[in-house]
N, C-alpha and C positions, 0 to 999 in steps of 0.2 A: 468483714464486710459490714458496711453501715448503710442504712436507708435513711435519708434526711428528708423530712417533711416540712412543709410550709411554703412560703413564697421564695423558692430557691431556683427557679428557672427564669432565664432572661435578665438576670441581675449580676452576672459574672461569678456566680458561686463556684462553678467547676474550675475556673481559673484561679480563684482564691484557694481552693483545695489543692490544686496543682502546685501553687507556690509554697504552701505549707509542706506538702509531701517532698518536693524537691529540696527545700531547705533542710529537711530532716534526713535526707538521703534515702527516702523510701521509694519503692516501685509500686505500681498498681494502676488504677484508673478512676476517673469520675465520669459518669454518664447520666444524661437525662433519661428518665423513664416516662412512658406514656401517661402515667397517672399523676404527673406533676412532681414526683419525688426525684431526688438525685441519689444514685447508687455510688458508693465510694468503696473501693477495694484498696487496701494498704498492705504492703509486704516489706519486711525488714526488721530492724531491731525492735524488740517488744516495747521498750521504753519510749522510743520515738513514735511508734504506732499509737501508744496510749496518749502521748502528748498531742498528736494531731487529732485523734478522736475527741479529746477534751476541747479542742479549739473549734470543732465544727459548728458549735452553736454559741461561740464566744462573741464578745462585743465587736470584734473586727469583721465578723462574718457578714457578707452582703445579704440583702433580702431580709426575710423574717423567718427564722427557723423555729418550728413549733415542736419538733421531736427528732431525736436521733436514736434509731434502734440499731444496735450492733450485735454481731455474733462472730465467734472465731470460725475460720475456715482453713483448710489445708493450704499451704503456700503453693502458688502456681509457678514459681521460679522466674518471675519477671525481673527485668533489669532497668526498666524505665517507667516513668509515670506518663499516662496519656489521658486525654480528654476525648470523649466521644459524643 
């Protein structure tokens, strides 16, 4: 799970993450939080998860990411990626 801070709401950030995750074959979700951050949950191949996490604040990311705080969590068994 990652919490992405900065100007990441209202700029297509969740759809950007969804595109990355789907291209990598990952399940999970991206959702806006009330405090202005975006929560990203990724499930799947460890290498693919690491690649997507690395891209969350990359040059293609919309908006202005100031921080990405991530931590490992147990898999939830998802099979698709959703945006909320």
